[in-house]
LODONU-693304 format. One line per 4 residues: for each residue z, y, x of N, C-alpha, C. Coordinates in pm, whole numbers. Example, Ala and Ser with C-alpha at 12.3 -4.5 7.8 and 13.67 -1.06 7.14 Angstrom:
residues 2
780 -569 1319 780 -450 1230 780 -330 1320 | 708 -225 1285 714 -106 1367 787 3 1290
***
This chain:
residues 295
7962 10959 11197 7939 10859 11093 8017 10889 10966 | 8099 10991 10967 8175 11024 10847 8294 10930 10830 | 8346 10928 10709 8464 10846 10680 8423 10703 10649 | 8484 10608 10718 8454 10467 10702 8567 10397 10627
8531 10294 10551 8625 10215 10471 8638 10074 10529 | 8760 10026 10540 8784 9888 10582 8888 9825 10491 | 8865 9700 10450 8965 9627 10372 9022 9515 10459 | 9144 9472 10425 9216 9374 10506 9276 9265 10418
9282 9144 10472 9351 9034 10407 9473 8988 10486 | 9477 9026 10612 9585 8985 10703 9688 9097 10716 | 9815 9074 10680 9914 9181 10685 9940 9234 10826 | 9933 9145 10926 9958 9189 11063 9848 9283 11110
9724 9248 11081 9612 9334 11120 9617 9467 11045 | 9654 9462 10918 9664 9585 10838 9772 9677 10895 | 9890 9622 10922 9998 9705 10978 9957 9765 11112 | 9893 9684 11196 9851 9735 11327 9753 9851 11313
9668 9845 11210 9566 9948 11190 9622 10078 11133 | 9723 10068 11047 9769 10187 10974 9907 10236 11018 | 9979 10160 11100 10118 10192 11130 10134 10330 11194 | 10049 10362 11291 10060 10491 11358 10042 10606 11261
9944 10595 11174 9919 10700 11075 10036 10716 10979 | 10088 10603 10928 10198 10609 10833 10324 10667 10898 | 10352 10626 11022 10471 10678 11090 10459 10827 11120 | 10339 10873 11144 10318 11016 11171 10330 11100 11045
10326 11034 10930 10330 11106 10802 10432 11043 10707 | 10550 11012 10761 10650 10937 10683 10701 11013 10561 | 10709 11144 10569 10758 11219 10453 10670 11194 10332 | 10541 11195 10354 10446 11172 10245 10424 11024 10218
10425 10941 10323 10379 10802 10313 10492 10700 10311 | 10618 10742 10290 10730 10650 10304 10722 10532 10208 | 10668 10553 10088 10659 10444 9991 10563 10337 10040 | 10443 10378 10082 10344 10282 10132 10393 10219 10262
10456 10298 10349 10510 10244 10474 10611 10132 10444 | 10702 10155 10350 10804 10056 10318 10741 9927 10265 | 10641 9941 10179 10574 9822 10126 10496 9749 10235 | 10426 9825 10319 10345 9764 10424 10432 9684 10521
10552 9734 10550 10640 9664 10642 10684 9528 10589 | 10689 9515 10456 10735 9390 10396 10626 9293 10358 | 10499 9327 10383 10388 9240 10345 10391 9109 10425 | 10365 8999 10357 10347 8869 10421 10219 8805 10368
10171 8706 10437 10052 8635 10389 10077 8575 10251 | 10199 8524 10229 10231 8464 10100 10236 8569 9990 | 10297 8685 10016 10305 8788 9911 10167 8843 9880 | 10080 8854 9979 9944 8901 9956 9868 8801 9869
9885 8672 9900 9817 8569 9819 9868 8570 9675 | 10000 8575 9661 10062 8567 9528 10025 8688 9442 | 10026 8806 9501 10001 8929 9424 9854 8970 9425 | 9769 8892 9492 9627 8927 9504 9613 9071 9555
9685 9100 9661 9693 9236 9713 9560 9285 9766 | 9543 9414 9761 9422 9481 9811 9470 9587 9910 | 9424 9576 10035 9471 9662 10143 9352 9734 10204 | 9361 9866 10216 9246 9941 10264 9287 10052 10360
9198 10077 10453 9216 10184 10552 9089 10268 10557 | 9106 10399 10565 8996 10491 10587 9010 10547 10728 | 8897 10563 10798 8906 10618 10934 8782 10699 10968 | 8802 10793 11058 8693 10873 11115 8700 10860 11266
8592 10817 11324 8587 10796 11470 8702 10708 11517 | 8738 10609 11434 8842 10515 11470 8983 10558 11436 | 9003 10685 11400 9137 10736 11369 9162 10727 11218 | 9271 10664 11178 9303 10647 11037 9323 10784 10971
9262 10800 10853 9275 10927 10779 9317 10904 10634 | 9343 10780 10596 9389 10752 10460 9416 10604 10443 | 9505 10571 10349 9544 10433 10325 9554 10410 10175 | 9512 10291 10131 9527 10251 9991 9585 10111 9985
9665 10085 9884 9735 9958 9875 9758 9921 9729 | 9716 9800 9691 9753 9742 9562 9836 9619 9592 | 9962 9621 9549 10050 9507 9577 10128 9465 9451 | 10093 9523 9338 10156 9483 9212 10084 9361 9157
10161 9262 9114 10102 9136 9069 10025 9155 8939 | 9912 9085 8922 9839 9090 8794 9933 9053 8680 | 9914 9112 8560 9799 9194 8522 9809 9342 8560 | 9921 9386 8617 9931 9526 8658 9859 9543 8791
9768 9641 8797 9694 9666 8921 9707 9814 8953 | 9811 9847 9026 9846 9985 9056 9810 10019 9200 | 9722 10115 9216 9677 10157 9349 9765 10269 9401 | 9824 10250 9518 9899 10355 9587 9810 10415 9694
9805 10547 9700 9720 10612 9799 9798 10719 9873 | 9757 10744 9997 9809 10855 10075 9730 10981 10039 | 9756 11087 10110 9679 11209 10090 9532 11183 10123 | 9443 11227 10034 9300 11204 10051 9226 11336 10036
9149 11376 10139 9060 11490 10118 8939 11441 10039 | 8845 11531 10010 8733 11495 9923 8651 11381 9981 | 8627 11385 10113 8547 11280 10176 8620 11146 10173 | 8751 11149 10194 8831 11025 10188 8833 10969 10045
8848 11056 9947 8850 11010 9809 8719 10942 9773 | 8608 10999 9817 8478 10939 9788 8465 10803 9857 | 8511 10792 9981 8504 10665 10053 8594 10561 9988 | 8713 10601 9941 8802 10507 9875 8741 10457 9744
8678 10546 9667 8614 10506 9543 8502 10406 9568 | 8419 10434 9670 8311 10341 9703 8368 10206 9745 | 8472 10208 9827 8532 10084 9874 8589 10001 9761 | 8652 10065 9665 8705 9992 9549 8594 9917 9478
8483 9984 9456 8374 9920 9384 8305 9812 9467 | 8286 9838 9594 8216 9742 9679 8295 9614 9699 | 8428 9625 9697 8512 9507 9716 8563 9449 9585 | 8521 9505 9474 8564 9452 9345 8710 9480 9313
8765 9589 9368 8905 9621 9341 8928 9654 9195 | 9022 9585 9133 9055 9609 8993 9178 9699 8986 | 9168 9809 8914 9275 9909 8910 9295 9956 8767 | 9422 9967 8724 9449 10029 8594 9542 10149 8605
9593 10178 8726 9677 10296 8747 9672 10336 8893 | 9701 10463 8920 9706 10512 9057 9833 10595 9073 | 9891 10586 9193 10010 10663 9227 9988 10724 9364 | 10012 10853 9375 9995 10919 9503 10011 11068 9489
9989 11144 9598 9996 11290 9590 9908 11339 9476 | 9960 11435 9402 9895 11473 9276 9748 11512 9293 | 9719 11595 9393 9582 11640 9412 9492 11524 9455 | 9543 11434 9536 9462 11320 9582 9429 11226 9468
9528 11198 9383 9506 11110 9269 9406 11173 9173 | 9417 11304 9152 9325 11372 9062 9182 11367 9116 | 9166 11387 9247 9033 11383 9308 8972 11244 9297 | 9051 11140 9322 8999 11004 9314 8967 10967 9171
9054 11006 9077 9029 10975 8936 8899 11041 8888 | 8872 11161 8937 8751 11231 8897 8626 11158 8943 | 8634 11090 9057 8519 11018 9110 8492 10887 9036 | 8593 10835 8967 8578 10709 8897 8535 10735 8753
8434 10668 8708 8374 10695 8578 8455 10630 8466 | 8581 10669 8455 8671 10618 8352 8762 10731 8308 | 8824 10717 8191 8922 10815 8147 9049 10801 8228 | 9121 10910 8246 9246 10909 8320 9347 10999 8249
9471 10954 8244 9577 11034 8183 9704 11021 8266 | 9772 11132 8286 9894 11131 8367 10010 11079 8285 | 10068 10970 8330 10184 10911 8263 10312 10981 8305 | 10320 11018 8433 10446 11067 8488 10418 11150 8612
10491 11259 8627 10488 11336 8751 10625 11325 8815 | 10628 11276 8938 10753 11249 9006 10770 11342 9126 | 10894 11377 9153 10925 11451 9273 10953 11354 9387 | 10897 11382 9504 10925 11304 9625 11038 11376 9698
11155 11314 9705 11274 11378 9759 11318 11311 9889 | 11369 11393 9981 11413 11342 10111 11556 11387 10141 | 11635 11294 10194 11769 11322 10245 11766 11297 10395 | 11790 11401 10475 11779 11387 10620 11911 11410 10691
12018 11427 10614 12152 11446 10672 12250 11364 10589 | 12368 11336 10641 12465 11258 10565 12487 11315 10425 | 12498 11229 10325 12507 11276 10186 12641 11340 10154 | 12639 11429 10057 12762 11485 10001 12802 11395 9884
12915 11328 9897 12957 11230 9796 13077 11285 9721 | 13061 11311 9593 13170 11362 9511 13266 11247 9476 | 13394 11283 9463 13494 11182 9423 13463 11132 9283 | 13477 11002 9264 13443 10941 9136 13522 10813 9120
13566 10784 8998 13637 10659 8972 13546 10541 8999 | 13599 10439 9063 13521 10319 9088 13487 10301 9234 | 13403 10200 9260 13363 10169 9397 13230 10096 9394 | 13165 10088 9511 13035 10026 9523 13049 9884 9576
12965 9795 9529 12957 9661 9585 12813 9614 9581 | 12779 9524 9672 12645 9466 9674 12630 9367 9560 | 12517 9372 9492 12489 9275 9387 12453 9141 9450 | 12473 9035 9376 12440 8900 9421 12357 8831 9314
12316 8709 9343 12240 8633 9244 12320 8609 9117 | 12452 8617 9124 12535 8602 9005 12514 8718 8908 | 12460 8830 8957 12434 8947 8873 12292 8950 8819 | 12219 8841 8835 12075 8840 8806 12045 8887 8664
12110 8831 8566 12078 8865 8427 12107 9011 8397 | 12216 9065 8453 12248 9206 8434 12141 9293 8499 | 12102 9262 8621 12001 9340 8691 11868 9335 8617 | 11833 9218 8567 11706 9204 8495 11707 9289 8368
11818 9288 8297 11826 9368 8174 11820 9517 8207 | 11892 9558 8310 11893 9700 8345 11759 9745 8402 | 11691 9660 8479 11558 9697 8529 11462 9718 8412 | 11467 9629 8315 11381 9642 8197 11408 9773 8125
11535 9806 8107 11572 9929 8038 11533 10052 8121 | 11550 10042 8253 11511 10152 8342 11362 10181 8331 | 11280 10079 8343 11135 10098 8338 11091 10153 8202 | 11155 10105 8097 11120 10153 7963 11157 10301 7948
11276 10338 7991 11320 10477 7979 11233 10571 8063 | 11188 10523 8179 11106 10605 8269 10959 10605 8232 | 10924 10537 8126 10786 10530 8077 10693 10465 8181 | 10750 10372 8258 10672 10301 8358 10629 10165 8305
10510 10117 8343 10462 9988 8291 10545 9873 8343 | 10562 9774 8260 10632 9653 8304 10564 9532 8243 | 10570 9422 8315 10519 9293 8268 10636 9196 8273 | 10686 9159 8155 10807 9078 8149 10795 8950 8228
10676 8890 8227 10658 8763 8297 10671 8778 8448 | 10643 8898 8501 10652 8921 8645 10789 8973 8688 | 10861 9037 8595 10981 9109 8634 11087 9017 8693 | 11111 8904 8629 11215 8812 8678 11178 8757 8816
11050 8721 8836 11007 8670 8966 11022 8777 9074 | 10981 8899 9044 10990 9006 9143 11135 9037 9177 | 11222 9033 9077 11364 9056 9102 11421 8948 9194 | 11387 8822 9166 11435 8711 9250 11386 8727 9393
11262 8771 9411 11208 8791 9546 11282 8902 9619 | 11311 9012 9549 11382 9122 9615 11524 9080 9653 | 11589 9004 9566 11726 8959 9597 11730 8867 9719 | 11618 8804 9750 11615 8711 9864 11571 8778 9993
11530 8906 9987 11479 8974 10107 11592 9051 10175 | 11619 9024 10302 11732 9088 10371 11725 9240 10375 | 11604 9296 10380 11591 9442 10394 11615 9515 10262 | 11626 9440 10151 11643 9501 10020 11776 9457 9962
11853 9553 9913 11980 9521 9850 11993 9598 9719 | 12038 9529 9617 12081 9595 9493 12229 9627 9508 | 12267 9746 9460 12406 9789 9466 12455 9822 9326 | 12580 9793 9300 12641 9821 9171 12760 9913 9191
12775 10009 9098 12897 10088 9092 12985 10024 8986 | 13107 9991 9026 13197 9919 8935 13324 10000 8914 | 13369 10003 8791 13499 10060 8756 13588 9942 8722 | 13685 9915 8807 13756 9788 8796 13659 9678 8830
13645 9580 8743 13547 9472 8763 13421 9492 8680 | 13410 9608 8615 13298 9631 8523 13185 9708 8591 | 13066 9648 8608 12952 9723 8660 12906 9827 8557 | 12884 9950 8603 12841 10056 8513 12709 10120 8556
12665 10097 8682 12541 10157 8730 12484 10071 8842 | 12352 10083 8864 12287 10008 8972 12192 10099 9048 | 12160 10059 9170 12057 10124 9250 12002 10022 9349 | 11878 10041 9386 11812 9954 9483 11795 10028 9614
11838 9968 9723 11820 10028 9855 11728 9942 9940 | 11628 10007 10000 11531 9934 10083 11529 9999 10221 | 11579 9928 10321 11586 9981 10457 11464 9936 10536 | 11383 10033 10580 11269 10006 10669 11273 10109 10780
11369 10096 10873 11385 10198 10976 11252 10235 11040 | 11228 10364 11060 11328 10472 11060 11354 10536 10924 | 11297 10482 10816 11321 10542 10685 11376 10437 10589 | 11426 10486 10477 11475 10398 10371 11439 10461 10237
11440 10377 10134 11413 10426 10000 11522 10378 9904 | 11553 10464 9807 11644 10430 9698 11564 10436 9569 | 11583 10339 9483 11513 10338 9355 11592 10263 9250 | 11532 10250 9133 11593 10177 9022 11736 10227 8993
11755 10359 8999 11888 10414 8973 11909 10418 8821 | 12008 10345 8775 12028 10330 8630 12177 10323 8599 | 12219 10398 8498 12355 10390 8447 12351 10340 8304 | 12435 10245 8273 12441 10193 8135 12470 10309 8041
12401 10316 7926 12414 10432 7836 12557 10468 7798 | 12642 10369 7778 12780 10397 7736 12864 10462 7845 | 12811 10466 7969 12891 10515 8082 12827 10635 8150 | 12734 10701 8084 12666 10814 8145 12750 10942 8137
12715 11036 8225 12782 11164 8226 12915 11165 8299 | 12944 11062 8377 13074 11054 8445 13059 11054 8598 | 12936 11077 8646 12915 11088 8789 12891 10957 8862 | 12875 10847 8787 12862 10716 8853 12733 10705 8933
12621 10750 8876 12492 10738 8947 12494 10819 9076 | 12546 10941 9071 12552 11023 9190 12639 10961 9298 | 12755 10907 9257 12844 10842 9354 12776 10721 9416 | 12705 10645 9333 12638 10525 9382 12527 10559 9481
12440 10654 9444 12330 10692 9533 12383 10751 9663 | 12488 10831 9656 12547 10886 9777 12601 10778 9869 | 12672 10681 9813 12727 10573 9894 12618 10483 9951 | 12517 10452 9870 12407 10368 9919 12332 10440 10030
12308 10570 10014 12239 10647 10118 12318 10646 10248 | 12450 10660 10237 12535 10656 10356 12522 10522 10428 | 12518 10412 10352 12502 10280 10411 12367 10266 10480 | 12262 10325 10421 12129 10316 10480 12122 10394 10611
12188 10508 10618 12195 10582 10744 12264 10498 10852 | 12368 10427 10812 12442 10344 10909 12358 10228 10960 | 12251 10192 10886 12162 10085 10931 12056 10136 11027 | 12064 10261 11066 11970 10315 11162 11857 10395 11100
11862 10420 10971 11757 10499 10905 11782 10647 10931 | 11676 10721 10957 11686 10862 10989 11667 10950 10866 | 11611 10895 10760 11590 10970 10636 11586 10871 10520 | 11630 10918 10404 11628 10837 10282 11543 10912 10179
11455 10839 10112 11364 10899 10015 11385 10837 9878 | 11354 10915 9775 11352 10862 9639 11257 10946 9554 | 11208 10884 9447 11127 10954 9348 11214 10988 9228 | 11187 11104 9166 11255 11141 9043 11152 11183 8939
11188 11166 8814 11106 11216 8704 11131 11366 8695 | 11029 11446 8721 11047 11591 8719 11079 11645 8580 | 11057 11562 8478 11090 11605 8342 11238 11581 8309 | 11313 11525 8404 11455 11496 8383 11540 11587 8473
11577 11707 8426 11651 11799 8511 11790 11748 8549 | 11849 11661 8466 11983 11609 8496 11982 11528 8624 | 11891 11429 8632 11887 11345 8751 11845 11425 8875 | 11753 11519 8858 11711 11601 8972 11828 11683 9026
11912 11734 8937 12029 11809 8980 12130 11723 9053 | 12147 11598 9006 12240 11505 9071 12199 11483 9216 | 12071 11457 9238 12024 11427 9374 12029 11550 9464 | 12002 11666 9407 12011 11789 9487 12154 11811 9536
12252 11782 9452 12391 11800 9494 12431 11701 9604 | 12367 11585 9606 12393 11489 9714 12335 11538 9846 | 12227 11616 9838 12163 11668 9959 12014 11642 9965 | 11958 11573 9867 11814 11549 9865 11740 11681 9837
11625 11697 9901 11540 11813 9871 11399 11765 9840 | 11339 11832 9746 11204 11792 9704 11102 11840 9807 | 11015 11747 9850 10916 11779 9953 10774 11763 9902 | 10757 11720 9777 10622 11703 9724 10626 11645 9584
10509 11626 9528 10495 11567 9396 10405 11446 9402 | 10438 11347 9323 10362 11222 9316 10327 11197 9170 | 10200 11176 9144 10156 11153 9006 10129 11006 8982 | 10166 10959 8862 10131 10825 8816 10028 10844 8706
9904 10800 8733 9793 10822 8642 9742 10688 8591 | 9727 10675 8460 9670 10554 8400 9519 10571 8387 | 9446 10463 8417 9300 10463 8408 9256 10373 8296 | 9153 10417 8223 9086 10327 8131 9010 10225 8213
8994 10104 8159 8928 9999 8237 8797 9958 8171 | 8693 9943 8253 8564 9901 8203 8541 9753 8227 | 8430 9700 8179 8394 9560 8197 8280 9551 8297 | 8302 9481 8406 8199 9466 8508 8088 9372 8462
7981 9366 8541 7868 9282 8506 7904 9135 8498 | 8009 9095 8572 8050 8955 8572 8151 8925 8462 | 8179 9027 8378 8272 9006 8267 8415 9037 8300 | 8446 9064 8427 8582 9095 8466 8612 9243 8441
8737 9271 8407 8777 9409 8391 8795 9473 8528 | 8740 9591 8545 8761 9665 8668 8726 9810 8644 | 8758 9895 8738 8720 10034 8724 8569 10044 8722 | 8520 10146 8652 8375 10168 8650 8331 10221 8785
8202 10209 8813 8151 10245 8945 8156 10395 8966 | 8205 10435 9082 8210 10576 9116 8071 10628 9147 | 8052 10758 9127 7923 10818 9158 7908 10838 9308
***
């Protein structure tokens, strides 16, 4: 029967359908795996999430996920061969999936974008990096502490600056809500590197054993070049290993050799590339914006 497409509204059913595939491909799929583990009925309703599985003879062969709150509609995809890409494109159109960006393995995103009758441009190419052994932590002035709700305004300002510097899309109206949600989730912690009582850098750690992710690594401009980000990421990674995680992953901007060098010295190694591609959006017959129909 070829590759079949299924969409889901129930997070438990979705996890049950895709968990084996994601766990078997954690190096490539760690981002989607981490998000899938945290899905709830409420978060799906609030973010108008779109969850999809591709399968052949009942065996999962690809996964797609939109969990970014409107107006941002960012599709995350796993590795897709040509047949999977065609099935994903058809499924998006048949279910009315609205998309303005895609993130995934570079070749897979390119193949899917080609099938969609819209313009596409690469915003960012990121390295997918993995740390599978205890980190090498260089000596550095200061210490790490967990952020709290008392740090909310600082975290919000730094997240905004981080996204802007990384050329990533942001919606100011959603950012504060999303930050508050992450601060309330036990599996997610923001960490600050402080010199004395002064925070100088932040990082986000997300533990989803057997893997974890680090993101939102940001150093205040006045304090850069002193090793704070590297010390923070090393310490956060060490804490994630102690929580039972077997590997820690992060994305880097491949156009930023400084940050890539920092992570390599900690012990991270690049295992792949992930592209962030922006799509032009067309107007559907019902007047709603959505991707144009795939061929």
